[in-house]
C-alpha positions as CSV (number, residue, x, y, z in Angstrom):
1,M,-9.1,-51.1,-19.3
2,K,-8.9,-48.1,-17.0
3,L,-9.9,-50.3,-14.1
4,S,-7.0,-52.7,-14.8
5,I,-4.4,-49.8,-15.0
6,L,-5.8,-48.4,-11.8
7,M,-5.4,-51.8,-10.1
8,V,-1.8,-52.2,-11.3
9,L,-1.0,-48.7,-10.1
10,L,-2.5,-49.4,-6.7
11,V,-0.6,-52.7,-6.4
12,L,2.7,-51.0,-7.4
13,L,2.2,-48.1,-4.9
14,T,1.5,-50.4,-2.0
15,A,4.5,-52.7,-2.9
16,C,6.9,-49.7,-3.1
17,Q,6.2,-48.3,0.3
18,Q,9.3,-48.5,2.6
19,K,8.4,-50.2,5.9
20,K,10.6,-49.9,9.0
21,P,11.9,-53.2,10.3
22,P,10.4,-54.3,13.6
23,E,12.3,-53.3,16.7
24,K,14.0,-56.1,18.4
25,A,13.2,-56.6,22.1
26,G,15.9,-56.3,24.7
27,R,18.2,-54.0,22.7
28,D,20.2,-51.5,24.8
29,T,19.0,-48.0,24.1
30,A,22.3,-46.4,25.3
31,A,24.1,-48.5,22.7
32,L,21.7,-47.3,20.0
33,I,22.2,-43.7,20.9
34,T,26.0,-43.7,21.3
35,G,26.8,-46.5,19.0
36,K,29.1,-48.1,21.6
37,V,28.6,-51.2,23.7
38,H,29.9,-51.1,27.3
39,P,32.6,-53.6,28.0
40,E,32.4,-56.2,30.8
41,P,34.2,-55.0,33.9
42,A,37.5,-56.8,34.5
43,A,38.1,-59.1,37.5
44,Q,39.5,-57.3,40.5
45,L,41.8,-58.7,43.2
46,H,40.8,-57.9,46.8
47,T,42.8,-58.6,50.0
48,D,41.6,-58.6,53.5
49,T,43.2,-59.2,56.9
50,L,41.6,-61.9,59.0
51,Q,42.1,-63.0,62.6
52,Y,42.3,-66.8,63.0
53,L,40.0,-68.1,65.7
54,H,39.8,-71.8,65.7
55,F,39.7,-75.0,63.6
56,E,36.5,-77.0,63.2
57,G,36.9,-80.6,62.0
58,N,33.6,-82.0,63.2
59,F,31.8,-82.0,59.9
60,D,32.2,-83.5,56.4
61,Y,34.7,-80.7,55.6
62,W,37.5,-79.0,57.7
63,Y,36.9,-75.4,58.4
64,A,39.3,-72.7,59.6
65,V,37.2,-70.0,61.4
66,F,38.3,-66.4,61.0
67,I,36.9,-63.0,62.0
68,D,37.3,-59.8,59.9
69,A,37.6,-56.1,60.8
70,R,33.8,-55.8,60.8
71,K,33.6,-58.6,63.4
72,D,32.0,-61.0,60.8
73,T,32.8,-64.6,61.2
74,L,34.1,-66.4,58.1
75,Q,34.7,-70.1,57.5
76,L,37.2,-71.2,54.9
77,V,37.5,-74.9,53.8
78,V,41.0,-76.2,54.4
79,N,42.8,-79.4,53.3
80,D,44.8,-80.0,56.5
81,P,44.1,-79.2,60.2
82,V,45.4,-75.8,61.2
83,P,47.8,-76.0,64.2
84,T,46.6,-74.4,67.4
85,G,49.7,-72.2,67.5
86,Y,48.0,-69.9,64.9
87,R,45.1,-69.0,67.2
88,N,44.6,-65.2,67.3
89,K,47.2,-64.6,64.6
90,L,46.4,-62.2,61.7
91,V,46.4,-63.6,58.2
92,E,46.2,-61.7,54.9
93,V,43.8,-63.4,52.5
């Protein structure tokens, strides 16, 4: 009889223990500390001034070739050939 009561008490004690839920992988620790989630940054609009160099139409697509202030060459796909009168003109993109 004493053995059965002892077994019941042992089962009840182990069943009543509060266990922590397992931590989920990949949770942001900053969000856990502050309780806030950082919002996604909004899209920003940037403009740049480019100098038109020439038109390349020898490939599958037509390209207008520009140079920026850092002297980097840029190629933009265009729908129509760009007239030669625009050569060395500045364009804001």
